[in-house]
C-alpha positions as CSV (number, residue, x, y, z in Angstrom):
1,M,0.0,0.0,0.0
2,R,1.4,3.4,-1.0
3,A,2.0,5.8,1.8
4,D,-0.9,8.1,2.5
5,R,1.6,11.0,2.6
6,K,2.0,10.8,-1.1
7,K,-1.5,12.4,-1.5
8,D,0.0,15.6,-0.1
9,F,2.3,15.9,-3.1
10,P,0.6,16.6,-6.5
11,L,3.5,15.2,-8.6
12,L,3.6,11.9,-6.7
13,R,-0.2,11.7,-6.2
14,D,-0.8,11.8,-9.9
15,N,2.3,10.0,-11.2
16,S,3.6,6.5,-11.1
17,I,7.2,7.7,-10.6
18,V,9.3,6.2,-7.7
19,Y,11.1,9.3,-6.6
20,L,14.4,8.5,-4.9
21,D,16.3,11.7,-5.5
22,T,15.3,13.9,-2.6
23,A,19.0,14.8,-1.8
24,A,19.0,16.6,-5.1
25,T,15.6,18.3,-4.6
26,S,12.5,17.4,-2.8
27,Q,9.0,17.2,-4.1
28,K,6.6,20.0,-3.0
29,P,3.4,19.4,-1.0
30,E,0.3,21.1,-2.1
31,C,0.2,23.4,1.0
32,V,3.6,24.8,0.0
33,L,2.5,25.4,-3.6
34,K,-0.6,27.2,-2.4
35,A,1.4,29.3,0.1
36,E,3.7,30.6,-2.7
37,S,0.7,31.3,-4.9
38,E,-1.2,33.0,-2.1
39,F,1.5,35.6,-1.7
40,Y,1.1,36.7,-5.2
41,E,-2.6,36.5,-5.1
42,K,-3.0,38.5,-1.8
43,Y,0.1,40.3,-0.8
44,N,2.1,41.0,-3.9
45,A,4.2,44.1,-3.4
46,N,7.8,44.9,-2.9
47,P,8.7,44.4,0.8
48,F,10.3,47.3,2.6
49,R,9.6,49.8,-0.3
50,G,5.9,50.6,-0.6
51,I,4.4,52.9,2.0
52,H,1.0,51.4,1.4
53,E,-1.1,48.6,2.7
54,L,0.1,45.9,0.3
55,G,3.7,46.9,0.9
56,E,3.3,46.7,4.6
57,M,1.5,43.3,4.3
58,A,4.3,41.9,2.1
59,T,6.9,43.1,4.6
60,E,5.0,41.5,7.5
61,K,4.7,38.2,5.7
62,Y,8.4,38.2,4.8
63,E,9.5,39.0,8.3
64,E,7.1,36.4,9.8
65,A,8.8,33.8,7.6
66,R,12.2,34.9,8.9
67,Q,10.9,34.3,12.5
68,T,9.6,30.9,11.5
69,V,13.0,29.9,10.3
70,Q,14.7,31.3,13.4
71,E,12.5,29.2,15.7
72,F,12.9,26.1,13.5
73,I,16.7,26.0,13.8
74,H,16.7,27.6,17.3
75,A,18.7,30.7,16.4
76,K,18.9,33.4,19.1
77,E,17.1,36.1,17.1
78,P,15.5,36.6,13.7
79,E,18.3,39.0,12.7
80,E,20.6,36.0,12.5
81,I,18.6,34.7,9.6
82,V,19.6,35.9,6.1
83,F,17.5,34.9,3.1
84,V,19.4,33.9,0.0
85,R,18.7,31.9,-3.1
86,N,20.2,28.6,-1.8
87,A,22.9,27.1,0.3
88,T,25.5,27.7,-2.4
89,E,24.9,31.4,-2.3
90,A,25.0,31.4,1.5
91,L,28.4,29.7,1.5
92,N,29.7,32.0,-1.2
93,L,28.5,35.0,0.9
94,V,30.5,33.8,3.9
95,A,33.6,32.9,2.0
96,Y,33.7,36.2,0.2
97,S,32.6,38.5,3.0
98,L,34.1,36.8,6.0
99,G,37.2,35.7,4.1
100,S,38.0,39.3,3.0
101,E,37.8,40.4,6.7
102,I,39.8,37.7,8.5
103,L,42.1,35.9,6.0
104,K,45.7,36.9,5.2
105,P,48.7,35.2,3.7
106,G,49.8,32.2,5.7
107,D,46.4,31.6,7.2
108,E,44.7,28.2,6.8
109,I,41.1,27.1,5.9
110,L,40.4,23.6,7.0
111,V,37.9,21.9,4.7
112,S,36.6,18.4,5.1
113,I,37.2,16.1,2.1
114,M,33.5,15.1,2.0
115,E,32.3,18.6,1.2
116,H,29.9,19.3,-1.7
117,H,31.6,21.6,-4.2
118,S,29.5,24.5,-2.8
119,N,31.4,24.3,0.5
120,L,34.8,23.8,-1.2
121,L,35.1,26.0,-4.3
122,P,34.2,29.2,-2.4
123,W,37.1,28.5,0.0
124,Q,39.5,27.7,-2.8
125,Q,38.7,31.1,-4.3
126,A,38.9,32.9,-0.9
127,A,42.4,31.4,-0.5
128,K,43.4,32.7,-3.9
129,R,42.2,36.2,-3.1
130,T,43.8,36.4,0.3
131,G,47.0,34.3,0.1
132,A,45.6,31.8,2.6
133,K,45.9,28.0,2.1
134,V,43.2,25.3,2.0
135,V,44.0,22.3,4.2
136,Y,41.9,19.1,3.9
137,L,40.6,16.9,6.7
138,E,40.4,13.3,5.3
139,C,37.8,10.8,6.4
140,T,38.0,7.0,6.8
141,Q,36.7,4.8,4.0
142,D,33.5,4.3,6.0
143,G,33.0,8.1,6.2
144,H,34.1,9.1,9.7
145,F,36.2,11.9,11.0
146,T,38.0,11.1,14.3
147,E,38.6,13.7,16.9
148,E,42.3,12.7,16.8
149,A,42.5,13.4,13.0
150,F,40.7,16.7,13.5
151,Q,43.2,17.8,16.2
152,K,46.1,16.9,13.9
153,A,44.6,18.8,10.9
154,I,43.8,22.0,12.7
155,S,46.4,24.5,13.9
156,D,46.8,27.9,15.3
157,H,47.0,29.1,11.6
158,T,43.5,27.8,11.0
159,K,41.1,30.7,10.7
160,I,38.0,28.9,9.2
161,V,36.7,25.4,9.4
162,A,34.2,24.2,6.8
163,M,32.3,21.0,7.3
164,T,29.0,19.4,6.2
165,H,26.6,18.2,8.8
166,V,25.4,15.2,6.7
167,S,27.3,14.1,3.6
168,N,25.3,14.2,0.4
169,V,27.3,11.1,-0.8
170,L,27.9,9.0,2.2
171,G,24.8,10.0,4.3
172,C,27.0,10.1,7.4
173,K,26.3,12.6,10.2
174,N,29.3,14.6,11.5
175,D,29.7,15.6,15.1
176,L,29.6,19.3,14.5
177,K,29.3,20.1,18.2
178,T,32.6,18.5,19.1
179,F,34.4,19.8,16.0
180,A,33.1,23.4,16.5
181,K,34.3,23.3,20.1
182,I,37.8,22.3,19.0
183,A,37.7,25.0,16.2
184,H,36.8,27.7,18.7
185,E,39.6,26.6,21.1
186,H,42.0,27.4,18.2
187,G,40.3,30.7,17.5
188,A,38.7,29.5,14.2
189,V,35.3,30.2,12.8
190,F,33.1,27.2,12.1
191,V,31.0,27.1,8.9
192,A,28.5,24.3,8.5
193,D,26.6,23.1,5.5
194,G,23.2,21.9,6.7
195,A,21.6,21.2,3.3
196,Q,21.2,17.5,4.0
197,S,20.5,17.7,7.7
198,V,18.0,20.5,8.3
199,P,15.3,18.9,6.2
200,H,15.6,15.5,8.0
201,M,16.5,16.0,11.7
202,S,16.1,18.6,14.4
203,V,19.0,21.1,14.2
204,D,19.8,23.5,17.1
205,V,22.4,26.0,16.0
206,Q,22.9,27.3,19.5
207,D,23.5,23.8,20.9
208,L,25.9,22.9,18.0
209,D,27.5,26.3,18.5
210,V,28.4,26.6,14.8
211,D,29.1,30.2,13.7
212,F,27.4,29.8,10.3
213,L,24.9,27.3,8.9
214,S,23.5,27.2,5.3
215,F,20.6,25.3,3.8
216,S,18.4,25.3,0.8
217,G,14.6,25.4,0.8
218,H,14.2,23.2,-2.3
219,K,15.6,20.2,-0.4
220,M,13.0,20.6,2.3
221,F,9.7,20.8,0.3
222,A,10.0,24.6,-0.4
223,P,10.5,26.1,-3.9
224,M,13.7,26.5,-5.7
225,G,15.3,29.9,-5.3
226,I,15.0,30.4,-1.5
227,G,17.6,29.4,1.0
228,V,19.0,30.5,4.4
229,L,22.2,31.6,5.9
230,Y,22.3,31.5,9.7
231,G,25.1,33.5,11.2
232,K,26.0,34.6,14.7
233,R,25.0,38.3,14.9
234,A,28.4,39.5,16.2
235,L,30.1,38.0,13.1
236,L,27.4,39.3,10.7
237,E,27.8,42.8,12.1
238,K,31.5,42.8,11.3
239,M,31.2,41.4,7.7
240,P,30.8,43.7,4.7
241,P,27.9,43.1,2.3
242,F,28.2,40.5,-0.4
243,L,26.0,42.3,-3.0
244,C,25.2,46.0,-3.2
245,G,22.1,47.8,-4.4
246,G,18.6,48.5,-3.3
247,E,17.4,48.0,0.2
248,M,20.7,47.0,1.7
249,I,21.6,50.6,2.6
250,D,20.8,53.1,5.3
251,S,21.9,56.1,3.3
252,V,23.8,56.8,0.1
253,T,25.9,59.9,-0.9
254,R,28.1,60.6,-3.9
255,E,31.1,59.5,-1.9
256,G,29.8,56.3,-0.3
257,A,27.1,54.6,1.7
258,V,26.1,53.5,5.2
259,W,24.9,49.9,5.2
260,A,21.6,48.7,6.6
261,E,21.4,46.7,9.8
262,V,21.7,42.9,9.6
263,P,20.2,40.9,8.1
264,H,19.1,43.4,5.5
265,K,22.7,44.4,4.7
266,F,23.0,41.0,3.0
267,E,19.6,41.0,1.1
268,A,20.2,43.4,-1.8
269,G,17.5,44.0,-4.3
270,T,14.0,42.7,-4.5
271,V,13.7,39.7,-2.2
272,N,12.0,36.3,-2.9
273,A,9.2,37.1,-0.5
274,A,6.9,34.4,-2.0
275,G,9.6,31.8,-1.6
276,A,10.2,32.8,2.0
277,C,6.5,32.4,2.7
278,A,6.5,29.0,1.0
279,L,9.6,28.0,3.0
280,A,7.8,28.9,6.2
281,E,4.8,26.8,5.1
282,A,7.3,23.9,4.4
283,I,8.6,24.2,7.9
284,R,5.1,24.1,9.3
285,Y,4.5,20.9,7.2
286,I,7.6,19.3,8.6
287,E,6.7,20.3,12.2
288,K,3.2,18.9,11.7
289,I,4.7,15.5,10.8
290,G,7.4,15.7,13.4
291,F,11.1,14.8,13.2
292,D,10.5,11.6,15.2
293,T,8.3,10.4,12.3
294,V,10.6,11.7,9.6
295,E,13.7,10.0,11.1
296,E,11.9,6.7,11.9
297,T,10.5,6.5,8.4
298,E,13.7,7.3,6.6
299,S,15.7,5.0,8.9
300,R,13.3,2.1,8.4
301,L,13.4,2.5,4.6
302,T,17.2,2.9,4.6
303,K,17.6,-0.4,6.5
304,L,15.2,-2.1,4.1
305,A,17.1,-0.9,1.0
306,M,20.5,-1.8,2.5
307,E,19.4,-5.3,3.4
308,G,18.0,-5.8,-0.1
309,M,21.1,-4.4,-1.8
310,K,23.3,-6.8,0.1
311,Q,21.5,-9.7,-1.6
312,I,22.2,-8.4,-5.1
313,H,25.4,-9.6,-6.8
314,G,27.8,-6.9,-7.7
315,V,26.3,-4.1,-5.6
316,H,28.8,-2.2,-3.4
317,V,27.6,0.4,-1.0
318,V,29.9,3.4,-0.7
319,G,30.8,4.3,2.9
320,S,29.6,2.5,6.0
321,P,28.1,-1.0,5.8
322,K,25.7,0.0,8.7
323,A,22.3,1.3,7.6
324,E,22.1,3.6,10.6
325,D,25.1,5.6,9.4
326,H,23.4,6.6,6.1
327,H,20.6,8.9,7.1
328,G,18.4,8.3,4.1
329,I,21.3,8.5,1.6
330,I,22.8,5.3,0.0
331,T,25.4,5.7,-2.7
332,F,26.6,2.5,-4.5
333,T,28.4,1.0,-7.5
334,L,27.4,-2.0,-9.6
335,D,30.1,-4.2,-11.0
336,G,30.6,-3.8,-14.7
337,V,27.9,-1.2,-15.2
338,H,28.5,2.5,-15.4
339,P,26.4,4.5,-12.9
340,H,24.8,6.5,-15.7
341,D,23.6,3.2,-17.2
342,V,22.3,2.1,-13.8
343,A,20.3,5.3,-13.5
344,S,19.0,5.1,-17.1
345,I,17.8,1.5,-16.7
346,L,16.1,2.4,-13.4
347,D,14.6,5.4,-15.1
348,A,13.1,3.1,-17.7
349,D,11.2,1.5,-14.8
350,H,10.1,5.0,-13.7
351,I,12.6,5.1,-10.8
352,A,14.4,8.3,-10.3
353,V,17.9,8.2,-8.8
354,R,21.1,10.3,-9.2
355,A,24.3,9.2,-11.0
356,G,27.6,10.9,-11.4
357,H,30.2,12.5,-9.0
358,H,27.4,14.2,-6.9
359,C,29.3,17.5,-6.8
360,A,31.9,15.9,-4.6
361,Q,34.8,14.9,-6.8
362,P,37.5,15.2,-4.2
363,L,35.6,12.8,-1.9
364,L,35.0,10.2,-4.7
365,K,38.7,10.3,-5.7
366,H,39.7,9.9,-2.0
367,L,37.4,6.8,-1.9
368,G,38.9,5.4,-5.1
369,I,35.9,5.8,-7.4
370,S,35.0,8.3,-10.1
371,S,31.3,8.0,-10.2
372,A,28.4,6.3,-8.4
373,T,24.7,6.0,-8.2
374,R,22.7,7.4,-5.3
375,L,19.3,6.9,-3.9
376,S,18.0,9.3,-1.3
377,L,14.8,9.2,0.6
378,G,12.0,11.6,1.7
379,I,9.0,11.4,4.0
380,Y,6.8,10.6,1.0
381,N,8.7,7.3,0.3
382,D,7.3,3.9,1.3
383,E,8.1,0.2,1.2
384,E,6.6,-0.2,-2.3
385,D,9.2,2.3,-3.6
386,I,12.1,0.4,-2.1
387,H,10.8,-3.0,-3.4
388,A,10.4,-1.5,-6.9
389,F,13.9,-0.1,-6.7
390,L,15.4,-3.5,-5.5
391,K,13.5,-5.4,-8.1
392,S,14.8,-3.2,-10.9
393,L,18.3,-3.1,-9.6
394,A,18.5,-6.9,-9.4
395,E,17.8,-7.2,-13.1
396,I,20.4,-4.6,-14.4
397,R,23.4,-6.8,-14.8
398,R,21.4,-9.5,-16.5
399,Q,20.0,-6.8,-18.9
400,M,23.6,-5.7,-19.6
401,G,24.5,-9.3,-20.7
402,Y,26.2,-10.6,-17.5
403,A,25.6,-14.2,-16.5
404,E,25.1,-14.3,-12.7
């Protein structure tokens, strides 16, 4: 029996597709689609600009969304929430703005080897601009960072540490609280990528004590084009703006400008108010379900998939052999079959997965592979989806001409 929750998602409700690519982007529930549409139908005006009723309503809805995000990730105050397009923009903002303020020749940026390119390339560019050096923290083959390895990699030259909360390839969850504590003991700023954690588990930025956390709305049932940067206010206050233009200033003269207060200093131009409202509705949808249910469902389905994959000849799971280490993400290879062919054959059976290097080429090279196939779960998946995936996967080598 297909999960009742599928009925909340128009694309899944009216489609036979088995969607196992949530780590790339999630499907959108009807309530979120309506929330985005409702903004344009009822409140459409440019926030902060119009001194009229619609403008004031648009501003109010936008700031309500900011408060919803603040409470969702347990930030200290709404001003620590900056709306951006996506996690990539958030991380570029920090790398450019913070990097220009604190990095100098000889400084080090410690980046974990399992980072998505969005939390790697901005630091490489920051190092080139400032004369700093990127240092890599390498993981074990099963996807773990030990405290001992972290202590060896960090130094008094380290000014910034960049680490993902949950790997988009391995699915492993990193102990950000411990690593942030060590980073702070060395005087370093800790920048976390929460793109794969915030949608799937409760995240408390104050408890983790990370200095920055980024995530994208489109991976947590919200539309594309809206994302969040959380930053400790004291750091945001010190940072120069990333983009300049409308609404990020207090005043402008011929000679220069005075920037607006945070977070508006970092939100230049017309903001994605409809997207922010839809993100707030996505958060309410998640909270209605509850993270206990989210984690239990994804954990159960991950275990079911892992157990089934172990029975299929030629399948090799990348990372830990333990299902509990994967947090809804399973990346694998199939002997003799290129990952793109695996994905194409699955697609012929209406099963959507991801194939390639997953925007994490240094990690795959570290693990000794160049490409892999990934399935990733969402709250709308069910046992039927997993059984369909396993049935199709078990036939691929035979279809490619291999005799088992």
